[in-house]
Backbone as a printed PyTorch tensor [residue, N CA C, xyz], in Angstrom:
tensor([[[223.1700, 128.8700,  82.1990],
         [223.2840, 130.3100,  82.2950],
         [222.7910, 130.7300,  83.6830]],

        [[223.5770, 131.4580,  84.4210],
         [223.2070, 131.9170,  85.7530],
         [222.8550, 133.3940,  85.6990]],

        [[221.9080, 133.7460,  86.5200],
         [221.5170, 135.1560,  86.5610],
         [222.2630, 135.8440,  87.7030]],

        [[222.4170, 137.1110,  87.5660],
         [223.1670, 137.8670,  88.5720],
         [222.3340, 138.0420,  89.8330]],

        [[222.9630, 138.2550,  90.9720],
         [222.2390, 138.4680,  92.2250],
         [221.3000, 139.6710,  92.1600]],

        [[221.6390, 140.6670,  91.3870],
         [220.8000, 141.8590,  91.2650],
         [219.4840, 141.5050,  90.5750]],

        [[219.5660, 140.6710,  89.5290],
         [218.3580, 140.2550,  88.8040],
         [217.4760, 139.4070,  89.7050]],

        [[218.0820, 138.4950,  90.4700],
         [217.3060, 137.6610,  91.4060],
         [216.6190, 138.5290,  92.4530]],

        [[217.3330, 139.4720,  93.0030],
         [216.7600, 140.3590,  94.0080],
         [215.6110, 141.1750,  93.4180]],

        [[215.7840, 141.6560,  92.2160],
         [214.7260, 142.4280,  91.5520],
         [213.4940, 141.5550,  91.3120]],

        [[213.7150, 140.3020,  90.9170],
         [212.5970, 139.3860,  90.6750],
         [211.8500, 139.0920,  91.9760]],

        [[212.5750, 138.8740,  93.0490],
         [211.9490, 138.6040,  94.3500],
         [211.1450, 139.8170,  94.8070]],

        [[211.7080, 141.0030,  94.6640],
         [210.9910, 142.2300,  95.0460],
         [209.7330, 142.4090,  94.2040]],

        [[209.8380, 142.1400,  92.9200],
         [208.6820, 142.2720,  92.0250],
         [207.5840, 141.2960,  92.4400]],

        [[207.9430, 140.0350,  92.7200],
         [206.9530, 139.0460,  93.1350],
         [206.3050, 139.4270,  94.4670]],

        [[207.1000, 139.9240,  95.3960],
         [206.5540, 140.3370,  96.6900],
         [205.5620, 141.4780,  96.5210]],

        [[205.8870, 142.4400,  95.6660],
         [204.9690, 143.5590,  95.4270],
         [203.7210, 143.0870,  94.6950]],

        [[203.8660, 142.1600,  93.7640],
         [202.7100, 141.6530,  93.0160],
         [201.7470, 140.9180,  93.9390]],

        [[202.2730, 140.1010,  94.8460],
         [201.4210, 139.3610,  95.7760],
         [200.7170, 140.3210,  96.7290]],

        [[201.4150, 141.3220,  97.2270],
         [200.7810, 142.2620,  98.1570],
         [199.7740, 143.1490,  97.4310]],

        [[199.9910, 143.4390,  96.1780],
         [199.0800, 144.3030,  95.4260],
         [197.7720, 143.6050,  95.0860]],

        [[197.7770, 142.2780,  95.0220],
         [196.5570, 141.5650,  94.6500],
         [195.6130, 141.4070,  95.8340]],

        [[196.0230, 141.8040,  97.0230],
         [195.1590, 141.7200,  98.1980],
         [195.3380, 140.4420,  98.9840]],

        [[196.2850, 139.6110,  98.5990],
         [196.5190, 138.3630,  99.3090],
         [197.0250, 138.6450, 100.7160]],

        [[196.4500, 137.9430, 101.6840],
         [196.9630, 137.9870, 103.0510],
         [196.5830, 136.6940, 103.7490]],

        [[197.4040, 136.2870, 104.7000],
         [197.1360, 135.0690, 105.4500],
         [195.9750, 135.3100, 106.3970]],

        [[195.1930, 134.2470, 106.6330],
         [194.0960, 134.3560, 107.5700],
         [194.6150, 134.3680, 108.9880]],

        [[193.9980, 135.1850, 109.8110],
         [194.3490, 135.2040, 111.2270],
         [193.6260, 134.0740, 111.9350]],

        [[194.0610, 133.7820, 113.1580],
         [193.3490, 132.8090, 113.9730],
         [191.9650, 133.3550, 114.2830]],

        [[191.0480, 132.4650, 114.5770],
         [189.6960, 132.8690, 114.9560],
         [189.7860, 133.6970, 116.2390]],

        [[189.0180, 134.7540, 116.3060],
         [189.0470, 135.6620, 117.4560],
         [187.9450, 135.2770, 118.4300]],

        [[188.3010, 134.5390, 119.4690],
         [187.3220, 134.1580, 120.4920],
         [187.3360, 135.1910, 121.6100]],

        [[186.1770, 135.4750, 122.1990],
         [186.1520, 136.4280, 123.3100],
         [186.9880, 135.9160, 124.4870]],

        [[187.6540, 136.8260, 125.1730],
         [188.5280, 136.4550, 126.2920],
         [187.7360, 135.8560, 127.4540]],

        [[186.4850, 136.2710, 127.6130],
         [185.6680, 135.8050, 128.7380],
         [184.8370, 134.5650, 128.4030]],

        [[185.1510, 133.8810, 127.3240],
         [184.3340, 132.7530, 126.8600],
         [184.3910, 131.5720, 127.8190]],

        [[185.5420, 131.2720, 128.3750],
         [185.6790, 130.1290, 129.2700],
         [185.8040, 128.8240, 128.4980]],

        [[185.6380, 127.6960, 129.1920],
         [185.7660, 126.3980, 128.5240],
         [184.6640, 126.2070, 127.4710]],

        [[185.0160, 125.4800, 126.4030],
         [184.0820, 125.2590, 125.2940],
         [183.8850, 123.7630, 125.0750]],

        [[182.6420, 123.3800, 124.8490],
         [182.3000, 121.9930, 124.5240],
         [181.5950, 121.9920, 123.1700]],

        [[181.9350, 121.0310, 122.3300],
         [181.2580, 120.8510, 121.0500],
         [180.3700, 119.6240, 121.1790]],

        [[179.0770, 119.8120, 120.9020],
         [178.1390, 118.6990, 120.9840],
         [177.4790, 118.4930, 119.6290]],

        [[177.0060, 117.2700, 119.4230],
         [176.3400, 116.9450, 118.1690],
         [175.2320, 115.9430, 118.4320]],

        [[174.2230, 115.9780, 117.5930],
         [173.1470, 114.9970, 117.6850],
         [173.5990, 113.6500, 117.1290]],

        [[174.7020, 113.6550, 116.3810],
         [175.2550, 112.4240, 115.8190],
         [176.3870, 111.9380, 116.7200]],

        [[176.2470, 110.7420, 117.3050],
         [177.3330, 110.2410, 118.1550],
         [178.6160, 110.0530, 117.3440]],

        [[179.7360, 110.4250, 117.9390],
         [181.0580, 110.2780, 117.3120],
         [181.1450, 111.0170, 115.9780]],

        [[180.5490, 112.1710, 115.9150],
         [180.5410, 112.9650, 114.6880],
         [181.9510, 113.4290, 114.3260]],

        [[182.4420, 113.0980, 113.1170],
         [183.7520, 113.5980, 112.6910],
         [183.7790, 115.1240, 112.6180]],

        [[182.6440, 115.7390, 112.2890],
         [182.5760, 117.1990, 112.2380],
         [182.7720, 117.7870, 113.6280]],

        [[182.1070, 117.2270, 114.6270],
         [182.2410, 117.7240, 116.0030],
         [183.6840, 117.5820, 116.4870]],

        [[184.3210, 116.4590, 116.1760],
         [185.7100, 116.2590, 116.5720],
         [186.6270, 117.2780, 115.8880]],

        [[186.3910, 117.5140, 114.6090],
         [187.1960, 118.4760, 113.8610],
         [187.0240, 119.8850, 114.4190]],

        [[185.7900, 120.2590, 114.7400],
         [185.5190, 121.5860, 115.3020],
         [186.1640, 121.7340, 116.6840]],

        [[186.1010, 120.6970, 117.5040],
         [186.7210, 120.7540, 118.8330],
         [188.2290, 120.9470, 118.7010]],

        [[188.8440, 120.2150, 117.7760],
         [190.2920, 120.3700, 117.5500],
         [190.6200, 121.7830, 117.0760]],

        [[189.8390, 122.2860, 116.1220],
         [190.0910, 123.6200, 115.5670],
         [189.9100, 124.7100, 116.6050]],

        [[188.8830, 124.5880, 117.4430],
         [188.6720, 125.5800, 118.5040],
         [189.8210, 125.5380, 119.5130]],

        [[190.3220, 124.3450, 119.7930],
         [191.4670, 124.2180, 120.6940],
         [192.6950, 124.9050, 120.1240]],

        [[192.9240, 124.7280, 118.8100],
         [194.0610, 125.4030, 118.1720],
         [193.8660, 126.9120, 118.1450]],

        [[192.6120, 127.3600, 118.1860],
         [192.3280, 128.7940, 118.1670],
         [192.4440, 129.4140, 119.5590]],

        [[192.7090, 128.5910, 120.5630],
         [192.8980, 129.1350, 121.9020],
         [191.7670, 128.8530, 122.8640]],

        [[190.7220, 128.1680, 122.4150],
         [189.6180, 127.8290, 123.3230],
         [190.0750, 126.7390, 124.2820]],

        [[189.6040, 126.8230, 125.5110],
         [189.9190, 125.8160, 126.5150],
         [188.8740, 124.7160, 126.4000]],

        [[189.2990, 123.4690, 126.1240],
         [188.3020, 122.3940, 126.0280],
         [187.6590, 122.1290, 127.3820]],

        [[186.3600, 121.8960, 127.3740],
         [185.6280, 121.6400, 128.6180],
         [185.8530, 120.2020, 129.0470]],

        [[186.0660, 120.0090, 130.3280],
         [186.2120, 118.6680, 130.8720],
         [184.8600, 117.9740, 130.9120]],

        [[184.8760, 116.6780, 131.0950],
         [183.6450, 115.8940, 131.1070],
         [182.7250, 116.2840, 132.2680]],

        [[183.3160, 116.7380, 133.3800],
         [182.5120, 117.0810, 134.5550],
         [182.1800, 118.5660, 134.6490]],

        [[182.6240, 119.3540, 133.6950],
         [182.3800, 120.8020, 133.7260],
         [180.9010, 121.0900, 133.4930]],

        [[180.3730, 122.0580, 134.2450],
         [178.9560, 122.3990, 134.1030],
         [178.7560, 123.7620, 133.4440]],

        [[179.5790, 124.7430, 133.7710],
         [179.4610, 126.0890, 133.2090],
         [180.3880, 126.2140, 132.0060]],

        [[179.8810, 125.8400, 130.8350],
         [180.7210, 125.8630, 129.6370],
         [179.9650, 126.4940, 128.4750]],

        [[180.7230, 127.1170, 127.5940],
         [180.1570, 127.5800, 126.3250],
         [179.9830, 126.3430, 125.4470]],

        [[178.9570, 126.3490, 124.6000],
         [178.6570, 125.1660, 123.8050],
         [178.4630, 125.5150, 122.3460]],

        [[179.2370, 124.8620, 121.5000],
         [178.9900, 124.9010, 120.0610],
         [178.1760, 123.6500, 119.7810]],

        [[176.9130, 123.8640, 119.4740],
         [175.9830, 122.7540, 119.3270],
         [175.6550, 122.5380, 117.8580]],

        [[175.9570, 121.3450, 117.3650],
         [175.5830, 120.9760, 116.0010],
         [174.2070, 120.3390, 116.1080]],

        [[173.2110, 121.0610, 115.6380],
         [171.8270, 120.6200, 115.7900],
         [171.4280, 119.5960, 114.7360]],

        [[172.0650, 119.6770, 113.5630],
         [171.6770, 118.7760, 112.4780],
         [172.8120, 118.6580, 111.4680]],

        [[173.0160, 117.4440, 110.9730],
         [173.9370, 117.1830, 109.8570],
         [173.1590, 116.3410, 108.8560]],

        [[173.0990, 116.8060, 107.6250],
         [172.3540, 116.0720, 106.5900],
         [173.2090, 115.8980, 105.3430]],

        [[173.1920, 114.6850, 104.8100],
         [173.8750, 114.3660, 103.5600],
         [172.8330, 114.0110, 102.5150]],

        [[173.1250, 114.3120, 101.2630],
         [172.2220, 113.9220, 100.1860],
         [172.9400, 113.8520,  98.8540]],

        [[172.5080, 112.9210,  98.0300],
         [172.9960, 112.8050,  96.6580],
         [171.8390, 113.1530,  95.7400]],

        [[172.0540, 114.1170,  94.8880],
         [171.0240, 114.5470,  93.9560],
         [171.5240, 114.2850,  92.5380]],

        [[170.7950, 113.4430,  91.7660],
         [171.2260, 113.2160,  90.3830],
         [171.0530, 114.5020,  89.5690]],

        [[172.0900, 114.8670,  88.8050],
         [172.0050, 116.0920,  88.0090],
         [172.1710, 115.8430,  86.5220]],

        [[172.5080, 114.5910,  86.1410],
         [172.5990, 114.2460,  84.7150],
         [172.2540, 112.7730,  84.5530]],

        [[171.4930, 112.4570,  83.5120],
         [171.1110, 111.0730,  83.2410],
         [171.5140, 110.7030,  81.8220]],

        [[171.6680, 109.3800,  81.5800],
         [172.0250, 108.9210,  80.2420],
         [170.7550, 108.5990,  79.4500]],

        [[170.9160, 108.0510,  78.2490],
         [169.7830, 107.7600,  77.3550],
         [168.8460, 106.7010,  77.9460]],

        [[169.3750, 105.8490,  78.8250],
         [168.5420, 104.8160,  79.4580],
         [167.8890, 105.3080,  80.7520]],

        [[168.0850, 106.5550,  81.0950],
         [167.4760, 107.1260,  82.3010],
         [168.2530, 106.8430,  83.5730]],

        [[169.5030, 106.4020,  83.4530],
         [170.3300, 106.1250,  84.6300],
         [171.1350, 107.3750,  84.9780]],

        [[171.2240, 107.6380,  86.2660],
         [171.9730, 108.8100,  86.7320],
         [173.4570, 108.6190,  86.4400]],

        [[174.0950, 109.6510,  85.8990],
         [175.5240, 109.6000,  85.5980],
         [176.3300, 110.6140,  86.3990]],

        [[175.7080, 111.6930,  86.7870],
         [176.4080, 112.7200,  87.5480],
         [175.5350, 113.0860,  88.7370]],

        [[176.1970, 113.2700,  89.8800],
         [175.4840, 113.5750,  91.1170],
         [176.0430, 114.8340,  91.7590]],

        [[175.2220, 115.4350,  92.5930],
         [175.6570, 116.5290,  93.4350],
         [175.5780, 116.0250,  94.8720]],

        [[176.7360, 115.9440,  95.5380],
         [176.7920, 115.5310,  96.9340],
         [176.5760, 116.7840,  97.7770]],

        [[175.5530, 116.7760,  98.6030],
         [175.2000, 117.9410,  99.4070],
         [175.3560, 117.6240, 100.8890]],

        [[175.8580, 118.6230, 101.6150],
         [176.0830, 118.4850, 103.0510],
         [175.5900, 119.7610, 103.7180]],

        [[174.6260, 119.6170, 104.6080],
         [174.0550, 120.7760, 105.3000],
         [174.1650, 120.5670, 106.8070]],

        [[174.4840, 121.6380, 107.5010],
         [174.6260, 121.6000, 108.9510],
         [173.9320, 122.8080, 109.5610]],

        [[173.2530, 122.5760, 110.6780],
         [172.6420, 123.6520, 111.4580],
         [173.3900, 123.6910, 112.7920]],

        [[173.8240, 124.8860, 113.1990],
         [174.5690, 125.0030, 114.4530],
         [174.1930, 126.2780, 115.1830]],

        [[174.5210, 126.3160, 116.4700],
         [174.3650, 127.4910, 117.3130],
         [175.5120, 127.4620, 118.3280]],

        [[175.9980, 128.6440, 118.7060],
         [177.0990, 128.7500, 119.6650],
         [176.5860, 129.5740, 120.8390]],

        [[176.5380, 128.9610, 122.0270],
         [176.0160, 129.6320, 123.2140],
         [177.1030, 129.8070, 124.2590]],

        [[177.0160, 130.9380, 124.9810],
         [177.8990, 131.1900, 126.1200],
         [177.4730, 130.2820, 127.2780]],

        [[178.2760, 130.2700, 128.3180],
         [177.9820, 129.4430, 129.4920],
         [176.6720, 129.8400, 130.1550]],

        [[176.2960, 131.1260, 130.0520],
         [175.0440, 131.5800, 130.6760],
         [173.8180, 131.2810, 129.8150]],

        [[174.0020, 130.6720, 128.6460],
         [172.8920, 130.3090, 127.7700],
         [172.5950, 131.3260, 126.6800]],

        [[173.1940, 132.5100, 126.7600],
         [172.9540, 133.5120, 125.7170],
         [173.6740, 133.0910, 124.4340]],

        [[173.1010, 133.4900, 123.3120],
         [173.6680, 133.1060, 122.0260],
         [174.8350, 134.0110, 121.6510]],

        [[175.9730, 133.4140, 121.4490],
         [177.1290, 134.1290, 120.9440],
         [177.0140, 134.2160, 119.4190]],

        [[176.6490, 133.0950, 118.7940],
         [176.3730, 133.0310, 117.3540],
         [174.9940, 132.4020, 117.2120]],

        [[174.0290, 133.1410, 116.6520],
         [172.6830, 132.5920, 116.5280],
         [172.6400, 131.3970, 115.5840]],

        [[171.5600, 130.6530, 115.6700],
         [171.4080, 129.4580, 114.8430],
         [171.5800, 129.8010, 113.3680]],

        [[172.4060, 129.0180, 112.6940],
         [172.6930, 129.2500, 111.2780],
         [172.7410, 127.9270, 110.5370]],

        [[172.5140, 127.9920, 109.2370],
         [172.6070, 126.8270, 108.3600],
         [173.7580, 127.0570, 107.3930]],

        [[174.5890, 126.0450, 107.2400],
         [175.6650, 126.0860, 106.2560],
         [175.4380, 124.9000, 105.3250]],

        [[175.4250, 125.1620, 104.0210],
         [175.2470, 124.0860, 103.0500],
         [176.3720, 124.1420, 102.0260]],

        [[176.9580, 122.9840, 101.7750],
         [178.0190, 122.8450, 100.7930],
         [177.6420, 121.7440,  99.8110]],

        [[178.1840, 121.8180,  98.5970],
         [177.9290, 120.7430,  97.6360],
         [179.1060, 120.6020,  96.6880]],

        [[179.2610, 119.3990,  96.1840],
         [180.2790, 119.0920,  95.1820],
         [179.6540, 118.1240,  94.1850]],

        [[180.0090, 118.2860,  92.9280],
         [179.5110, 117.4030,  91.8830],
         [180.5380, 116.3260,  91.5770]],

        [[180.0400, 115.1300,  91.2490],
         [180.9280, 114.0470,  90.8460],
         [180.2310, 113.1820,  89.8030]],

        [[181.0520, 112.5190,  88.9950],
         [180.5530, 111.6680,  87.9170],
         [180.5710, 110.2270,  88.3890]],

        [[179.4900, 109.5090,  88.0990],
         [179.3720, 108.1060,  88.4650],
         [178.7440, 107.3480,  87.3040]],

        [[179.5450, 106.9430,  86.3020],
         [178.9660, 106.2280,  85.1700],
         [178.3810, 104.8900,  85.6210]],

        [[177.1090, 104.6000,  85.3010],
         [176.4640, 103.3790,  85.7890],
         [177.0990, 102.0930,  85.2480]],

        [[177.7010, 102.1290,  84.0690],
         [178.2880, 100.9080,  83.5040],
         [179.6750, 100.6140,  84.0530]],

        [[180.3150, 101.5840,  84.7170],
         [181.6480, 101.3880,  85.2800],
         [181.7060, 102.0590,  86.6440]],

        [[181.2330, 101.3450,  87.6570],
         [181.1390, 101.9210,  88.9960],
         [182.4150, 101.7520,  89.8050]],

        [[183.4600, 101.2060,  89.2140],
         [184.7150, 101.0140,  89.9320],
         [185.2800, 102.3690,  90.3570]],

        [[185.5360, 102.5100,  91.6250],
         [186.1380, 103.7430,  92.1350],
         [185.1510, 104.8360,  92.4750]],

        [[183.8940, 104.6760,  92.1070],
         [182.9180, 105.7370,  92.3590],
         [182.6920, 105.9400,  93.8500]],

        [[182.5910, 104.8400,  94.5970],
         [182.3660, 104.9510,  96.0340],
         [183.5520, 105.6480,  96.6980]],

        [[184.7510, 105.3220,  96.2480],
         [185.9380, 105.9600,  96.8100],
         [185.9320, 107.4560,  96.5240]],

        [[185.5410, 107.8460,  95.3160],
         [185.4760, 109.2660,  94.9770],
         [184.4720, 109.9780,  95.8690]],

        [[183.3310, 109.3490,  96.1190],
         [182.3180, 109.9470,  96.9830],
         [182.8560, 110.0880,  98.4060]],

        [[183.5830, 109.0940,  98.9010],
         [184.1560, 109.1530, 100.2450],
         [185.1920, 110.2640, 100.3570]],

        [[186.0020, 110.4350,  99.3370],
         [186.9930, 111.5160,  99.3290],
         [186.2830, 112.8700,  99.3470]],

        [[185.2310, 112.9950,  98.5450],
         [184.4560, 114.2490,  98.5290],
         [183.8030, 114.5020,  99.8860]],

        [[183.2900, 113.4450, 100.5150],
         [182.6570, 113.6010, 101.8310],
         [183.6750, 114.0840, 102.8590]],

        [[184.8870, 113.5360, 102.8130],
         [185.9490, 113.9760, 103.7320],
         [186.2910, 115.4390, 103.4850]],

        [[186.4040, 115.8270, 102.2130],
         [186.6850, 117.2270, 101.8710],
         [185.5630, 118.1410, 102.3540]],

        [[184.3160, 117.7090, 102.1580],
         [183.1800, 118.5380, 102.5790],
         [183.1540, 118.7050, 104.0930]],

        [[183.4930, 117.6500, 104.8520],
         [183.5440, 117.7750, 106.3120],
         [184.5960, 118.7920, 106.7280]],

        [[185.7620, 118.7310, 106.0910],
         [186.8440, 119.6780, 106.4100],
         [186.4130, 121.1040, 106.0600]],

        [[185.7990, 121.2720, 104.8940],
         [185.3230, 122.5960, 104.4880],
         [184.1920, 123.0860, 105.3810]],

        [[183.3440, 122.1590, 105.8510],
         [182.2420, 122.5410, 106.7380],
         [182.7990, 123.0720, 108.0530]],

        [[183.7800, 122.3920, 108.6210],
         [184.3880, 122.8640, 109.8720],
         [184.9910, 124.2520, 109.6750]],

        [[185.7070, 124.4400, 108.5700],
         [186.3130, 125.7500, 108.2950],
         [185.2360, 126.8130, 108.0890]],

        [[184.1650, 126.4580, 107.4190],
         [183.0830, 127.4140, 107.1600],
         [182.3860, 127.8210, 108.4610]],

        [[182.1460, 126.8600, 109.3420],
         [181.5170, 127.1690, 110.6390],
         [182.4270, 128.0800, 111.4520]],

        [[183.7220, 127.7940, 111.4580],
         [184.6610, 128.6480, 112.1980],
         [184.7130, 130.0560, 111.6160]],

        [[184.6400, 130.1680, 110.2840],
         [184.6140, 131.5090, 109.6700],
         [183.3420, 132.2540, 110.0500]],

        [[182.2260, 131.5450, 110.1340],
         [180.9700, 132.1910, 110.5500],
         [181.0720, 132.6800, 111.9900]],

        [[181.6160, 131.8410, 112.8580],
         [181.7910, 132.2360, 114.2590],
         [182.6920, 133.4620, 114.3310]],

        [[183.8040, 133.4100, 113.6290],
         [184.7500, 134.5240, 113.6210],
         [184.0810, 135.7930, 113.0890]],

        [[183.3240, 135.6580, 112.0220],
         [182.6470, 136.8220, 111.4330],
         [181.6510, 137.4620, 112.3870]],

        [[180.8880, 136.6360, 113.0880],
         [179.9080, 137.1730, 114.0360],
         [180.6120, 137.8420, 115.2110]],

        [[181.6740, 137.1960, 115.7120],
         [182.3930, 137.7680, 116.8530],
         [183.0700, 139.0740, 116.4560]],

        [[183.7690, 139.0710, 115.3130],
         [184.4340, 140.2980, 114.8680],
         [183.4240, 141.3820, 114.5300]],

        [[182.2990, 141.0060, 113.9430],
         [181.2490, 141.9870, 113.6330],
         [180.6740, 142.5990, 114.8870]],

        [[180.5370, 141.7810, 115.9400],
         [180.0240, 142.2960, 117.2160],
         [181.0190, 143.2140, 117.8860]],

        [[182.3040, 142.8650, 117.7900],
         [183.3470, 143.6870, 118.4080],
         [183.4880, 144.9890, 117.6550]],

        [[183.5050, 144.9190, 116.3210],
         [183.6840, 146.1340, 115.5170],
         [182.4250, 146.9980, 115.5380]],

        [[181.2690, 146.3510, 115.7150],
         [180.0260, 147.1030, 115.6780],
         [179.7160, 147.8280, 116.9780]],

        [[180.4420, 147.5000, 118.0680],
         [180.1770, 148.1410, 119.3480],
         [180.7400, 149.5510, 119.3630]],

        [[179.9780, 150.4430, 119.9510],
         [180.4730, 151.8130, 120.0760],
         [181.2490, 151.9200, 121.3840]],

        [[182.2450, 152.7950, 121.4210],
         [183.0400, 152.9430, 122.6380],
         [182.1820, 153.4670, 123.7910]],

        [[182.5370, 153.0530, 124.9890],
         [181.7950, 153.5050, 126.1820],
         [182.0790, 154.9740, 126.4280]],

        [[181.0630, 155.7250, 126.8940],
         [181.2730, 157.1660, 127.1380],
         [182.1420, 157.4110, 128.3340]]])
């Protein structure tokens, strides 16, 4: 049974109105200041996957990556990255069966002149996973997948914080007389 073009058009219009009415909208690119200049991402952890992800994301947002010899650069500095597994459920023998994987990062974003564009902040994320002690097959892989997801979410969360501070500063400024 085929539906008429009028019914299809009405259904498409209804869906479009329903999506717009629920408040759904695509996220805009991060709003970096025009005078920011080249940006370098640094981390206390050598070869940090988070630092690499943030550098890539900032580049896609329009930031100019700083060259190795550049001296006057804005810096997104990852001051600390911490991982932890916290047991949240135990079995009758006292063995942990469920864990909470926690990932915390401390960062600060400074302009080339050393002033803080985004003050030092802490972002903490966590995910729960099950690890039955009698059947550990696949548990390590599940933890690795969660760690990869948390790193991706951490990069996105840091970028949202940067965007929020920058947009808040721009919107909070009063016009010049």
